[in-house]
All heavy atoms as a GROMACS GRO file, in nm:
protein
  617
    1VAL      N    1   0.083  -0.117  -0.001
    1VAL     CA    2  -0.008   0.000   0.000
    1VAL      C    3   0.092   0.122  -0.001
    1VAL      O    4   0.172   0.141   0.086
    1VAL     CB    5  -0.093   0.007   0.121
    1VAL    CG1    6  -0.173   0.129   0.126
    1VAL    CG2    7  -0.179  -0.124   0.127
    2LEU      N    8   0.073   0.209  -0.107
    2LEU     CA    9   0.154   0.324  -0.115
    2LEU      C   10   0.092   0.448  -0.051
    2LEU      O   11   0.154   0.534   0.009
    2LEU     CB   12   0.190   0.353  -0.254
    2LEU     CG   13   0.272   0.244  -0.333
    2LEU    CD1   14   0.289   0.283  -0.475
    2LEU    CD2   15   0.399   0.220  -0.262
    3LYS      N   16  -0.038   0.452  -0.063
    3LYS     CA   17  -0.113   0.564   0.001
    3LYS      C   18  -0.249   0.513   0.041
    3LYS      O   19  -0.315   0.448  -0.038
    3LYS     CB   20  -0.126   0.672  -0.104
    3LYS     CG   21  -0.192   0.800  -0.048
    3LYS     CD   22  -0.199   0.911  -0.149
    3LYS     CE   23  -0.267   1.034  -0.095
    3LYS     NZ   24  -0.279   1.143  -0.182
    4CYS      N   25  -0.293   0.550   0.162
    4CYS     CA   26  -0.423   0.512   0.212
    4CYS      C   27  -0.486   0.633   0.279
    4CYS      O   28  -0.417   0.710   0.341
    4CYS     CB   29  -0.405   0.399   0.306
    4CYS     SG   30  -0.559   0.333   0.366
    5GLU      N   31  -0.613   0.646   0.264
    5GLU     CA   32  -0.687   0.755   0.326
    5GLU      C   33  -0.823   0.702   0.372
    5GLU      O   34  -0.889   0.632   0.304
    5GLU     CB   35  -0.709   0.869   0.225
    5GLU     CG   36  -0.777   0.989   0.285
    5GLU     CD   37  -0.793   1.105   0.180
    5GLU    OE1   38  -0.702   1.112   0.095
    5GLU    OE2   39  -0.888   1.165   0.186
    6TYR      N   40  -0.859   0.748   0.492
    6TYR     CA   41  -0.987   0.707   0.548
    6TYR      C   42  -1.065   0.843   0.568
    6TYR      O   43  -1.021   0.934   0.639
    6TYR     CB   44  -0.972   0.635   0.680
    6TYR     CG   45  -1.103   0.610   0.755
    6TYR    CD1   46  -1.183   0.508   0.716
    6TYR    CD2   47  -1.142   0.686   0.858
    6TYR    CE1   48  -1.307   0.483   0.773
    6TYR    CE2   49  -1.260   0.669   0.926
    6TYR     CZ   50  -1.342   0.561   0.885
    6TYR     OH   51  -1.462   0.542   0.948
    7ALA      N   52  -1.179   0.848   0.512
    7ALA     CA   53  -1.265   0.967   0.526
    7ALA      C   54  -1.403   0.927   0.555
    7ALA      O   55  -1.470   0.849   0.496
    7ALA     CB   56  -1.258   1.050   0.390
    8VAL      N   57  -1.456   0.997   0.660
    8VAL     CA   58  -1.596   0.979   0.702
    8VAL      C   59  -1.676   1.085   0.622
    8VAL      O   60  -1.649   1.201   0.633
    8VAL     CB   61  -1.617   0.995   0.853
    8VAL    CG1   62  -1.758   0.985   0.888
    8VAL    CG2   63  -1.533   0.897   0.929
    9ARG      N   64  -1.775   1.041   0.545
    9ARG     CA   65  -1.838   1.130   0.456
    9ARG      C   66  -1.999   1.111   0.478
    9ARG      O   67  -2.041   1.008   0.542
    9ARG     CB   68  -1.812   1.108   0.312
    9ARG     CG   69  -1.668   1.120   0.284
    9ARG     CD   70  -1.646   1.097   0.142
    9ARG     NE   71  -1.491   1.083   0.123
    9ARG     CZ   72  -1.432   1.026   0.030
    9ARG    NH1   73  -1.504   0.952  -0.058
    9ARG    NH2   74  -1.304   1.020   0.024
   10GLY      N   75  -2.073   1.207   0.430
   10GLY     CA   76  -2.220   1.190   0.429
   10GLY      C   77  -2.288   1.307   0.497
   10GLY      O   78  -2.222   1.398   0.549
   11GLU      N   79  -2.415   1.300   0.493
   11GLU     CA   80  -2.497   1.408   0.549
   11GLU      C   81  -2.478   1.433   0.695
   11GLU      O   82  -2.472   1.540   0.744
   11GLU     CB   83  -2.647   1.385   0.513
   11GLU     CG   84  -2.731   1.507   0.543
   11GLU     CD   85  -2.699   1.633   0.451
   11GLU    OE1   86  -2.641   1.616   0.353
   11GLU    OE2   87  -2.732   1.737   0.502
   12ILE      N   88  -2.462   1.326   0.768
   12ILE     CA   89  -2.444   1.331   0.910
   12ILE      C   90  -2.320   1.419   0.941
   12ILE      O   91  -2.315   1.503   1.035
   12ILE     CB   92  -2.439   1.203   0.987
   12ILE    CG1   93  -2.575   1.135   0.984
   12ILE    CG2   94  -2.389   1.211   1.125
   12ILE    CD1   95  -2.584   0.992   1.034
   13VAL      N   96  -2.214   1.390   0.881
   13VAL     CA   97  -2.088   1.461   0.897
   13VAL      C   98  -2.103   1.606   0.859
   13VAL      O   99  -2.054   1.694   0.925
   13VAL     CB  100  -1.970   1.394   0.813
   13VAL    CG1  101  -1.841   1.468   0.827
   13VAL    CG2  102  -1.948   1.247   0.865
   14ASN      N  103  -2.172   1.637   0.751
   14ASN     CA  104  -2.193   1.775   0.713
   14ASN      C  105  -2.272   1.855   0.817
   14ASN      O  106  -2.236   1.968   0.854
   14ASN     CB  107  -2.271   1.778   0.570
   14ASN     CG  108  -2.190   1.719   0.461
   14ASN    OD1  109  -2.062   1.719   0.466
   14ASN    ND2  110  -2.258   1.676   0.356
   15ILE      N  111  -2.377   1.789   0.870
   15ILE     CA  112  -2.455   1.856   0.968
   15ILE      C  113  -2.370   1.872   1.099
   15ILE      O  114  -2.373   1.980   1.158
   15ILE     CB  115  -2.585   1.769   1.007
   15ILE    CG1  116  -2.676   1.771   0.879
   15ILE    CG2  117  -2.656   1.825   1.125
   15ILE    CD1  118  -2.789   1.674   0.896
   16THR      N  119  -2.292   1.776   1.133
   16THR     CA  120  -2.207   1.781   1.255
   16THR      C  121  -2.111   1.897   1.241
   16THR      O  122  -2.090   1.971   1.332
   16THR     CB  123  -2.138   1.649   1.270
   16THR    OG1  124  -2.232   1.546   1.281
   16THR    CG2  125  -2.046   1.657   1.398
   17GLN      N  126  -2.054   1.909   1.118
   17GLN     CA  127  -1.950   2.022   1.095
   17GLN      C  128  -2.016   2.158   1.116
   17GLN      O  129  -1.965   2.250   1.177
   17GLN     CB  130  -1.888   2.002   0.967
   17GLN     CG  131  -1.790   1.894   0.962
   17GLN     CD  132  -1.734   1.862   0.823
   17GLN    OE1  133  -1.789   1.905   0.727
   17GLN    NE2  134  -1.625   1.786   0.812
   18ARG      N  135  -2.140   2.170   1.059
   18ARG     CA  136  -2.212   2.294   1.068
   18ARG      C  137  -2.244   2.328   1.212
   18ARG      O  138  -2.228   2.437   1.258
   18ARG     CB  139  -2.340   2.283   0.991
   18ARG     CG  140  -2.420   2.412   0.982
   18ARG     CD  141  -2.545   2.407   0.898
   18ARG     NE  142  -2.630   2.294   0.926
   18ARG     CZ  143  -2.716   2.295   1.034
   18ARG    NH1  144  -2.728   2.395   1.112
   18ARG    NH2  145  -2.796   2.186   1.046
   19LEU      N  146  -2.292   2.224   1.294
   19LEU     CA  147  -2.325   2.246   1.429
   19LEU      C  148  -2.206   2.274   1.514
   19LEU      O  149  -2.208   2.365   1.604
   19LEU     CB  150  -2.400   2.128   1.485
   19LEU     CG  151  -2.536   2.096   1.428
   19LEU    CD1  152  -2.587   1.964   1.480
   19LEU    CD2  153  -2.636   2.209   1.472
   20GLN      N  154  -2.089   2.213   1.478
   20GLN     CA  155  -1.968   2.242   1.552
   20GLN      C  156  -1.923   2.386   1.531
   20GLN      O  157  -1.882   2.455   1.626
   20GLN     CB  158  -1.856   2.144   1.506
   20GLN     CG  159  -1.733   2.148   1.582
   20GLN     CD  160  -1.748   2.095   1.720
   20GLN    OE1  161  -1.793   1.982   1.741
   20GLN    NE2  162  -1.707   2.159   1.825
   21GLN      N  163  -1.935   2.434   1.405
   21GLN     CA  164  -1.893   2.571   1.381
   21GLN      C  165  -1.985   2.664   1.454
   21GLN      O  166  -1.942   2.772   1.506
   21GLN     CB  167  -1.894   2.591   1.234
   21GLN     CG  168  -1.852   2.736   1.192
   21GLN     CD  169  -1.831   2.752   1.046
   21GLN    OE1  170  -1.852   2.657   0.965
   21GLN    NE2  171  -1.809   2.871   0.997
   22GLU      N  172  -2.122   2.633   1.454
   22GLU     CA  173  -2.212   2.723   1.520
   22GLU      C  174  -2.182   2.730   1.668
   22GLU      O  175  -2.191   2.840   1.730
   22GLU     CB  176  -2.355   2.668   1.492
   22GLU     CG  177  -2.461   2.763   1.536
   22GLU     CD  178  -2.603   2.706   1.499
   22GLU    OE1  179  -2.614   2.642   1.404
   22GLU    OE2  180  -2.696   2.743   1.577
   23LEU      N  181  -2.147   2.612   1.726
   23LEU     CA  182  -2.107   2.613   1.872
   23LEU      C  183  -1.984   2.696   1.894
   23LEU      O  184  -1.976   2.766   2.004
   23LEU     CB  185  -2.088   2.471   1.922
   23LEU     CG  186  -2.208   2.394   1.952
   23LEU    CD1  187  -2.173   2.247   1.995
   23LEU    CD2  188  -2.290   2.448   2.064
   24GLN      N  189  -1.896   2.695   1.806
   24GLN     CA  190  -1.767   2.772   1.828
   24GLN      C  191  -1.795   2.919   1.818
   24GLN      O  192  -1.740   3.002   1.891
   24GLN     CB  193  -1.664   2.727   1.726
   24GLN     CG  194  -1.606   2.594   1.755
   24GLN     CD  195  -1.506   2.547   1.644
   24GLN    OE1  196  -1.499   2.611   1.542
   24GLN    NE2  197  -1.440   2.437   1.672
   25GLU      N  198  -1.884   2.963   1.719
   25GLU     CA  199  -1.913   3.102   1.705
   25GLU      C  200  -2.003   3.152   1.814
   25GLU      O  201  -1.994   3.279   1.853
   25GLU     CB  202  -1.978   3.126   1.565
   25GLU     CG  203  -1.880   3.091   1.449
   25GLU     CD  204  -1.944   3.097   1.319
   25GLU    OE1  205  -2.070   3.114   1.313
   25GLU    OE2  206  -1.872   3.071   1.212
   26ASN      N  207  -2.094   3.075   1.860
   26ASN     CA  208  -2.193   3.120   1.961
   26ASN      C  209  -2.231   3.002   2.048
   26ASN      O  210  -2.320   2.922   2.015
   26ASN     CB  211  -2.322   3.179   1.892
   26ASN     CG  212  -2.418   3.237   1.995
   26ASN    OD1  213  -2.385   3.239   2.112
   26ASN    ND2  214  -2.529   3.281   1.940
   27PRO      N  215  -2.155   2.980   2.158
   27PRO     CA  216  -2.168   2.861   2.237
   27PRO      C  217  -2.315   2.840   2.296
   27PRO      O  218  -2.350   2.730   2.337
   27PRO     CB  219  -2.067   2.881   2.352
   27PRO     CG  220  -1.968   2.977   2.295
   27PRO     CD  221  -2.045   3.061   2.200
   28VAL      N  222  -2.398   2.945   2.315
   28VAL     CA  223  -2.529   2.935   2.372
   28VAL      C  224  -2.633   2.929   2.268
   28VAL      O  225  -2.754   2.933   2.297
   28VAL     CB  226  -2.561   3.054   2.468
   28VAL    CG1  227  -2.464   3.045   2.591
   28VAL    CG2  228  -2.551   3.184   2.398
   29SER      N  229  -2.598   2.911   2.142
   29SER     CA  230  -2.695   2.909   2.030
   29SER      C  231  -2.772   2.773   2.025
   29SER      O  232  -2.876   2.770   1.955
   29SER     CB  233  -2.633   2.934   1.893
   29SER     OG  234  -2.536   2.838   1.868
   30LEU      N  235  -2.719   2.669   2.082
   30LEU     CA  236  -2.781   2.539   2.073
   30LEU      C  237  -2.810   2.488   2.218
   30LEU      O  238  -2.743   2.535   2.314
   30LEU     CB  239  -2.691   2.440   2.000
   30LEU     CG  240  -2.662   2.475   1.847
   30LEU    CD1  241  -2.552   2.387   1.792
   30LEU    CD2  242  -2.788   2.467   1.766
   31PRO      N  243  -2.899   2.397   2.230
   31PRO     CA  244  -2.930   2.341   2.366
   31PRO      C  245  -2.826   2.243   2.420
   31PRO      O  246  -2.856   2.168   2.519
   31PRO     CB  247  -3.069   2.270   2.348
   31PRO     CG  248  -3.074   2.232   2.201
   31PRO     CD  249  -2.993   2.340   2.126
   32PHE      N  250  -2.713   2.237   2.359
   32PHE     CA  251  -2.604   2.150   2.404
   32PHE      C  252  -2.472   2.227   2.382
   32PHE      O  253  -2.467   2.317   2.306
   32PHE     CB  254  -2.610   2.021   2.336
   32PHE     CG  255  -2.615   2.025   2.186
   32PHE    CD1  256  -2.502   2.038   2.103
   32PHE    CD2  257  -2.746   2.021   2.123
   32PHE    CE1  258  -2.518   2.043   1.965
   32PHE    CE2  259  -2.758   2.031   1.986
   32PHE     CZ  260  -2.642   2.043   1.907
   33ASP      N  261  -2.370   2.180   2.451
   33ASP     CA  262  -2.247   2.258   2.440
   33ASP      C  263  -2.126   2.167   2.386
   33ASP      O  264  -2.015   2.216   2.379
   33ASP     CB  265  -2.206   2.317   2.577
   33ASP     CG  266  -2.184   2.210   2.685
   33ASP    OD1  267  -2.208   2.089   2.655
   33ASP    OD2  268  -2.158   2.255   2.796
   34GLU      N  269  -2.160   2.046   2.350
   34GLU     CA  270  -2.057   1.954   2.304
   34GLU      C  271  -2.117   1.853   2.206
   34GLU      O  272  -2.231   1.815   2.212
   34GLU     CB  273  -2.003   1.875   2.424
   34GLU     CG  274  -1.888   1.784   2.394
   34GLU     CD  275  -1.836   1.712   2.520
   34GLU    OE1  276  -1.901   1.722   2.624
   34GLU    OE2  277  -1.737   1.646   2.506
   35ILE      N  278  -2.037   1.815   2.108
   35ILE     CA  279  -2.072   1.718   2.011
   35ILE      C  280  -1.981   1.593   2.024
   35ILE      O  281  -1.860   1.609   2.025
   35ILE     CB  282  -2.061   1.769   1.862
   35ILE    CG1  283  -2.164   1.881   1.848
   35ILE    CG2  284  -2.086   1.656   1.759
   35ILE    CD1  285  -2.162   1.949   1.710
   36LEU      N  286  -2.043   1.475   2.049
   36LEU     CA  287  -1.968   1.351   2.061
   36LEU      C  288  -1.980   1.284   1.927
   36LEU      O  289  -2.088   1.251   1.883
   36LEU     CB  290  -2.017   1.269   2.174
   36LEU     CG  291  -2.007   1.331   2.309
   36LEU    CD1  292  -2.082   1.248   2.418
   36LEU    CD2  293  -1.862   1.356   2.349
   37HIS      N  294  -1.870   1.255   1.862
   37HIS     CA  295  -1.866   1.184   1.739
   37HIS      C  296  -1.870   1.037   1.755
   37HIS      O  297  -1.776   0.967   1.780
   37HIS     CB  298  -1.749   1.227   1.650
   37HIS     CG  299  -1.733   1.376   1.638
   37HIS    ND1  300  -1.796   1.440   1.536
   37HIS    CD2  301  -1.662   1.471   1.702
   37HIS    CE1  302  -1.775   1.568   1.539
   37HIS    NE2  303  -1.692   1.589   1.645
   38CYS      N  304  -1.990   0.979   1.746
   38CYS     CA  305  -2.018   0.833   1.764
   38CYS      C  306  -2.028   0.758   1.634
   38CYS      O  307  -2.039   0.640   1.636
   38CYS     CB  308  -2.145   0.819   1.845
   38CYS     SG  309  -2.138   0.896   2.005
   39ASN      N  310  -2.031   0.821   1.524
   39ASN     CA  311  -2.053   0.755   1.392
   39ASN      C  312  -1.928   0.698   1.336
   39ASN      O  313  -1.924   0.641   1.230
   39ASN     CB  314  -2.121   0.843   1.300
   39ASN     CG  315  -2.033   0.961   1.259
   39ASN    OD1  316  -1.958   1.017   1.341
   39ASN    ND2  317  -2.039   1.005   1.135
   40ILE      N  318  -1.811   0.717   1.406
   40ILE     CA  319  -1.686   0.673   1.345
   40ILE      C  320  -1.628   0.550   1.428
   40ILE      O  321  -1.507   0.528   1.415
   40ILE     CB  322  -1.581   0.784   1.331
   40ILE    CG1  323  -1.561   0.852   1.462
   40ILE    CG2  324  -1.630   0.881   1.228
   40ILE    CD1  325  -1.448   0.952   1.460
   41GLY      N  326  -1.708   0.483   1.510
   41GLY     CA  327  -1.661   0.371   1.583
   41GLY      C  328  -1.568   0.406   1.694
   41GLY      O  329  -1.470   0.335   1.709
   42ASN      N  330  -1.593   0.508   1.774
   42ASN     CA  331  -1.504   0.543   1.881
   42ASN      C  332  -1.584   0.543   2.011
   42ASN      O  333  -1.619   0.660   2.061
   42ASN     CB  334  -1.435   0.676   1.855
   42ASN     CG  335  -1.342   0.708   1.958
   42ASN    OD1  336  -1.310   0.630   2.043
   42ASN    ND2  337  -1.291   0.834   1.960
   43PRO      N  338  -1.621   0.423   2.072
   43PRO     CA  339  -1.703   0.432   2.188
   43PRO      C  340  -1.629   0.493   2.308
   43PRO      O  341  -1.685   0.535   2.407
   43PRO     CB  342  -1.734   0.284   2.214
   43PRO     CG  343  -1.627   0.206   2.145
   43PRO     CD  344  -1.586   0.297   2.029
   44GLN      N  345  -1.497   0.497   2.301
   44GLN     CA  346  -1.424   0.566   2.416
   44GLN      C  347  -1.451   0.714   2.429
   44GLN      O  348  -1.433   0.765   2.529
   44GLN     CB  349  -1.274   0.542   2.392
   44GLN     CG  350  -1.219   0.399   2.428
   44GLN     CD  351  -1.257   0.304   2.324
   44GLN    OE1  352  -1.253   0.334   2.209
   44GLN    NE2  353  -1.286   0.174   2.361
   45SER      N  354  -1.507   0.774   2.322
   45SER     CA  355  -1.543   0.920   2.334
   45SER      C  356  -1.661   0.938   2.429
   45SER      O  357  -1.681   1.041   2.482
   45SER     CB  358  -1.572   0.983   2.199
   45SER     OG  359  -1.690   0.922   2.147
   46LEU      N  360  -1.731   0.825   2.453
   46LEU     CA  361  -1.848   0.825   2.550
   46LEU      C  362  -1.807   0.777   2.680
   46LEU      O  363  -1.889   0.757   2.767
   46LEU     CB  364  -1.961   0.750   2.495
   46LEU     CG  365  -2.030   0.808   2.359
   46LEU    CD1  366  -2.128   0.706   2.310
   46LEU    CD2  367  -2.090   0.936   2.386
   47GLY      N  368  -1.682   0.746   2.706
   47GLY     CA  369  -1.636   0.696   2.829
   47GLY      C  370  -1.634   0.556   2.841
   47GLY      O  371  -1.596   0.497   2.958
   48GLN      N  372  -1.660   0.477   2.740
   48GLN     CA  373  -1.661   0.323   2.746
   48GLN      C  374  -1.513   0.281   2.747
   48GLN      O  375  -1.433   0.328   2.676
   48GLN     CB  376  -1.733   0.269   2.629
   48GLN     CG  377  -1.725   0.115   2.630
   48GLN     CD  378  -1.802   0.056   2.507
   48GLN    OE1  379  -1.899   0.111   2.461
   48GLN    NE2  380  -1.759  -0.059   2.467
   49GLN      N  381  -1.490   0.186   2.836
   49GLN     CA  382  -1.358   0.136   2.847
   49GLN      C  383  -1.331   0.046   2.727
   49GLN      O  384  -1.422  -0.023   2.675
   49GLN     CB  385  -1.340   0.054   2.974
   49GLN     CG  386  -1.342   0.149   3.094
   49GLN     CD  387  -1.232   0.251   3.101
   49GLN    OE1  388  -1.121   0.218   3.075
   49GLN    NE2  389  -1.264   0.373   3.136
   50PRO      N  390  -1.204   0.035   2.677
   50PRO     CA  391  -1.173  -0.058   2.567
   50PRO      C  392  -1.204  -0.201   2.612
   50PRO      O  393  -1.189  -0.240   2.729
   50PRO     CB  394  -1.023  -0.040   2.545
   50PRO     CG  395  -0.991   0.095   2.608
   50PRO     CD  396  -1.089   0.113   2.716
   51ILE      N  397  -1.247  -0.282   2.512
   51ILE     CA  398  -1.284  -0.420   2.546
   51ILE      C  399  -1.155  -0.501   2.539
   51ILE      O  400  -1.117  -0.554   2.433
   51ILE     CB  401  -1.392  -0.474   2.449
   51ILE    CG1  402  -1.506  -0.379   2.458
   51ILE    CG2  403  -1.425  -0.620   2.483
   51ILE    CD1  404  -1.619  -0.411   2.354
   52THR      N  405  -1.080  -0.516   2.647
   52THR     CA  406  -0.951  -0.589   2.641
   52THR      C  407  -0.963  -0.738   2.673
   52THR      O  408  -0.882  -0.812   2.627
   52THR     CB  409  -0.856  -0.528   2.747
   52THR    OG1  410  -0.918  -0.531   2.872
   52THR    CG2  411  -0.831  -0.381   2.710
   53PHE      N  412  -1.072  -0.779   2.737
   53PHE     CA  413  -1.091  -0.919   2.772
   53PHE      C  414  -1.092  -1.003   2.646
   53PHE      O  415  -1.020  -1.100   2.628
   53PHE     CB  416  -1.214  -0.939   2.858
   53PHE     CG  417  -1.241  -1.091   2.884
   53PHE    CD1  418  -1.173  -1.155   2.983
   53PHE    CD2  419  -1.340  -1.157   2.809
   53PHE    CE1  420  -1.198  -1.292   3.007
   53PHE    CE2  421  -1.367  -1.290   2.832
   53PHE     CZ  422  -1.295  -1.357   2.938
   54PHE      N  423  -1.185  -0.965   2.552
   54PHE     CA  424  -1.195  -1.043   2.435
   54PHE      C  425  -1.073  -1.036   2.345
   54PHE      O  426  -1.033  -1.131   2.279
   54PHE     CB  427  -1.322  -0.996   2.348
   54PHE     CG  428  -1.446  -1.023   2.429
   54PHE    CD1  429  -1.524  -0.914   2.479
   54PHE    CD2  430  -1.495  -1.142   2.446
   54PHE    CE1  431  -1.638  -0.934   2.552
   54PHE    CE2  432  -1.615  -1.170   2.519
   54PHE     CZ  433  -1.686  -1.065   2.561
   55GLU      N  434  -1.014  -0.915   2.340
   55GLU     CA  435  -0.887  -0.903   2.264
   55GLU      C  436  -0.780  -1.001   2.312
   55GLU      O  437  -0.704  -1.064   2.236
   55GLU     CB  438  -0.841  -0.761   2.264
   55GLU     CG  439  -0.928  -0.662   2.189
   55GLU     CD  440  -0.885  -0.512   2.202
   55GLU    OE1  441  -0.802  -0.491   2.292
   55GLU    OE2  442  -0.945  -0.436   2.133
   56SER      N  443  -0.762  -1.006   2.441
   56SER     CA  444  -0.659  -1.086   2.509
   56SER      C  445  -0.690  -1.238   2.487
   56SER      O  446  -0.597  -1.309   2.451
   56SER     CB  447  -0.642  -1.057   2.651
   56SER     OG  448  -0.754  -1.089   2.720
   57LYS      N  449  -0.815  -1.269   2.498
   57LYS     CA  450  -0.848  -1.419   2.471
   57LYS      C  451  -0.827  -1.455   2.320
   57LYS      O  452  -0.768  -1.558   2.296
   57LYS     CB  453  -0.992  -1.445   2.508
   57LYS     CG  454  -1.022  -1.430   2.661
   57LYS     CD  455  -0.936  -1.528   2.740
   57LYS     CE  456  -0.966  -1.519   2.885
   57LYS     NZ  457  -0.873  -1.585   2.972
   58LEU      N  458  -0.875  -1.366   2.238
   58LEU     CA  459  -0.855  -1.399   2.093
   58LEU      C  460  -0.707  -1.407   2.056
   58LEU      O  461  -0.669  -1.494   1.981
   58LEU     CB  462  -0.926  -1.291   2.006
   58LEU     CG  463  -0.915  -1.310   1.861
   58LEU    CD1  464  -0.977  -1.442   1.816
   58LEU    CD2  465  -0.976  -1.187   1.786
   59SER      N  466  -0.629  -1.315   2.107
   59SER     CA  467  -0.486  -1.311   2.070
   59SER      C  468  -0.416  -1.439   2.125
   59SER      O  469  -0.331  -1.489   2.063
   59SER     CB  470  -0.415  -1.188   2.121
   59SER     OG  471  -0.418  -1.175   2.259
   60ARG      N  472  -0.462  -1.483   2.248
   60ARG     CA  473  -0.402  -1.602   2.301
   60ARG      C  474  -0.423  -1.720   2.213
   60ARG      O  475  -0.333  -1.800   2.190
   60ARG     CB  476  -0.458  -1.628   2.442
   60ARG     CG  477  -0.395  -1.755   2.504
   60ARG     CD  478  -0.445  -1.775   2.653
   60ARG     NE  479  -0.399  -1.660   2.728
   60ARG     CZ  480  -0.460  -1.618   2.842
   60ARG    NH1  481  -0.564  -1.674   2.878
   60ARG    NH2  482  -0.413  -1.512   2.910
   61TYR      N  483  -0.547  -1.739   2.166
   61TYR     CA  484  -0.578  -1.856   2.075
   61TYR      C  485  -0.517  -1.836   1.939
   61TYR      O  486  -0.467  -1.935   1.884
   61TYR     CB  487  -0.732  -1.868   2.069
   61TYR     CG  488  -0.796  -1.920   2.195
   61TYR    CD1  489  -0.883  -1.841   2.261
   61TYR    CD2  490  -0.759  -2.039   2.250
   61TYR    CE1  491  -0.943  -1.873   2.386
   61TYR    CE2  492  -0.816  -2.079   2.374
   61TYR     CZ  493  -0.912  -1.999   2.431
   61TYR     OH  494  -0.962  -2.040   2.556
   62LEU      N  495  -0.515  -1.712   1.895
   62LEU     CA  496  -0.452  -1.690   1.765
   62LEU      C  497  -0.304  -1.728   1.761
   62LEU      O  498  -0.249  -1.795   1.676
   62LEU     CB  499  -0.479  -1.552   1.718
   62LEU     CG  500  -0.426  -1.507   1.572
   62LEU    CD1  501  -0.491  -1.602   1.476
   62LEU    CD2  502  -0.460  -1.368   1.551
   63ILE      N  503  -0.230  -1.681   1.870
   63ILE     CA  504  -0.090  -1.706   1.879
   63ILE      C  505  -0.068  -1.858   1.888
   63ILE      O  506   0.023  -1.913   1.827
   63ILE     CB  507  -0.034  -1.629   2.000
   63ILE    CG1  508  -0.024  -1.485   1.975
   63ILE    CG2  509   0.104  -1.695   2.042
   63ILE    CD1  510   0.008  -1.396   2.093
   64LYS      N  511  -0.148  -1.927   1.971
   64LYS     CA  512  -0.131  -2.075   1.981
   64LYS      C  513  -0.153  -2.133   1.839
   64LYS      O  514  -0.077  -2.226   1.803
   64LYS     CB  515  -0.227  -2.132   2.080
   64LYS     CG  516  -0.211  -2.279   2.106
   64LYS     CD  517  -0.311  -2.324   2.219
   64LYS     CE  518  -0.306  -2.465   2.241
   64LYS     NZ  519  -0.177  -2.527   2.271
   65PHE      N  520  -0.250  -2.099   1.770
   65PHE     CA  521  -0.283  -2.152   1.638
   65PHE      C  522  -0.159  -2.123   1.541
   65PHE      O  523  -0.114  -2.213   1.473
   65PHE     CB  524  -0.412  -2.092   1.577
   65PHE     CG  525  -0.437  -2.128   1.437
   65PHE    CD1  526  -0.488  -2.256   1.405
   65PHE    CD2  527  -0.409  -2.033   1.333
   65PHE    CE1  528  -0.510  -2.293   1.272
   65PHE    CE2  529  -0.430  -2.073   1.203
   65PHE     CZ  530  -0.478  -2.196   1.175
   66LEU      N  531  -0.108  -2.003   1.546
   66LEU     CA  532   0.004  -1.972   1.454
   66LEU      C  533   0.124  -2.049   1.493
   66LEU      O  534   0.204  -2.094   1.406
   66LEU     CB  535   0.026  -1.817   1.458
   66LEU     CG  536  -0.083  -1.739   1.393
   66LEU    CD1  537  -0.052  -1.587   1.416
   66LEU    CD2  538  -0.103  -1.770   1.243
   67GLU      N  539   0.145  -2.067   1.626
   67GLU     CA  540   0.268  -2.151   1.662
   67GLU      C  541   0.254  -2.294   1.616
   67GLU      O  542   0.352  -2.346   1.571
   67GLU     CB  543   0.275  -2.146   1.816
   67GLU     CG  544   0.326  -2.020   1.869
   67GLU     CD  545   0.330  -2.018   2.019
   67GLU    OE1  546   0.262  -2.097   2.090
   67GLU    OE2  547   0.394  -1.926   2.082
   68GLU      N  548   0.129  -2.345   1.621
   68GLU     CA  549   0.114  -2.485   1.572
   68GLU      C  550   0.137  -2.492   1.424
   68GLU      O  551   0.190  -2.588   1.373
   68GLU     CB  552  -0.032  -2.530   1.607
   68GLU     CG  553  -0.054  -2.558   1.758
   68GLU     CD  554  -0.200  -2.577   1.789
   68GLU    OE1  555  -0.286  -2.572   1.704
   68GLU    OE2  556  -0.219  -2.598   1.915
   69GLN      N  557   0.086  -2.388   1.349
   69GLN     CA  558   0.110  -2.384   1.212
   69GLN      C  559   0.259  -2.379   1.179
   69GLN      O  560   0.307  -2.446   1.078
   69GLN     CB  561   0.029  -2.276   1.141
   69GLN     CG  562  -0.118  -2.277   1.154
   69GLN     CD  563  -0.179  -2.411   1.096
   69GLN    OE1  564  -0.134  -2.442   0.990
   69GLN    NE2  565  -0.253  -2.479   1.173
   70LEU      N  566   0.327  -2.292   1.255
   70LEU     CA  567   0.472  -2.288   1.225
   70LEU      C  568   0.547  -2.416   1.251
   70LEU      O  569   0.633  -2.457   1.179
   70LEU     CB  570   0.528  -2.175   1.316
   70LEU     CG  571   0.678  -2.142   1.304
   70LEU    CD1  572   0.703  -2.096   1.162
   70LEU    CD2  573   0.723  -2.037   1.404
   71VAL      N  574   0.503  -2.494   1.355
   71VAL     CA  575   0.567  -2.619   1.387
   71VAL      C  576   0.538  -2.714   1.271
   71VAL      O  577   0.629  -2.784   1.225
   71VAL     CB  578   0.512  -2.679   1.517
   71VAL    CG1  579   0.551  -2.819   1.535
   71VAL    CG2  580   0.558  -2.600   1.634
   72LEU      N  581   0.416  -2.715   1.214
   72LEU     CA  582   0.388  -2.798   1.102
   72LEU      C  583   0.473  -2.769   0.980
   72LEU      O  584   0.524  -2.855   0.912
   72LEU     CB  585   0.240  -2.784   1.067
   72LEU     CG  586   0.140  -2.846   1.154
   72LEU    CD1  587   0.002  -2.826   1.116
   72LEU    CD2  588   0.158  -2.999   1.168
   73ILE      N  589   0.494  -2.638   0.951
   73ILE     CA  590   0.572  -2.600   0.837
   73ILE      C  591   0.719  -2.637   0.855
   73ILE      O  592   0.781  -2.692   0.763
   73ILE     CB  593   0.565  -2.442   0.814
   73ILE    CG1  594   0.424  -2.408   0.772
   73ILE    CG2  595   0.668  -2.395   0.715
   73ILE    CD1  596   0.392  -2.261   0.773
   74VAL      N  597   0.776  -2.621   0.976
   74VAL     CA  598   0.913  -2.658   1.003
   74VAL      C  599   0.935  -2.803   0.994
   74VAL      O  600   1.040  -2.855   0.948
   74VAL     CB  601   0.963  -2.596   1.139
   74VAL    CG1  602   1.091  -2.646   1.175
   74VAL    CG2  603   0.952  -2.444   1.129
   75THR      N  604   0.843  -2.880   1.045
   75THR     CA  605   0.860  -3.028   1.052
   75THR      C  606   0.828  -3.096   0.928
   75THR      O  607   0.873  -3.214   0.908
   75THR     CB  608   0.780  -3.093   1.166
   75THR    OG1  609   0.648  -3.056   1.147
   75THR    CG2  610   0.826  -3.038   1.300
   76VAL      N  611   0.764  -3.036   0.836
   76VAL     CA  612   0.718  -3.111   0.716
   76VAL      C  613   0.823  -3.105   0.611
   76VAL      O  614   0.920  -3.052   0.587
   76VAL     CB  615   0.600  -3.044   0.649
   76VAL    CG1  616   0.561  -3.099   0.514
   76VAL    CG2  617   0.474  -3.063   0.738
   0.00000   0.00000   0.00000
C-alpha cells in the first residue's frame, strides 16, 4: 500500500460540522455545548472502556494456532 486515506463522509458529517462551527461562534446558540462523534466507531469518546478481555483471549488462541502452524511448516 503506497497511499491510504480514510474519510468519513455523508450528510451526518456535514450537519455535525455545521453544528460544531455554530457552537464555536456562539456557544449558547444550541441546547447543548458539546458534540460527541459516535458515527466513526469510537465508543471511548463516550467513556466506554476498551474491550480488552476479548482481545486478550482472541490473541492467546490466535498465537497458539500460529505457533502450531509454524511447527507443522518446520517439521514437514
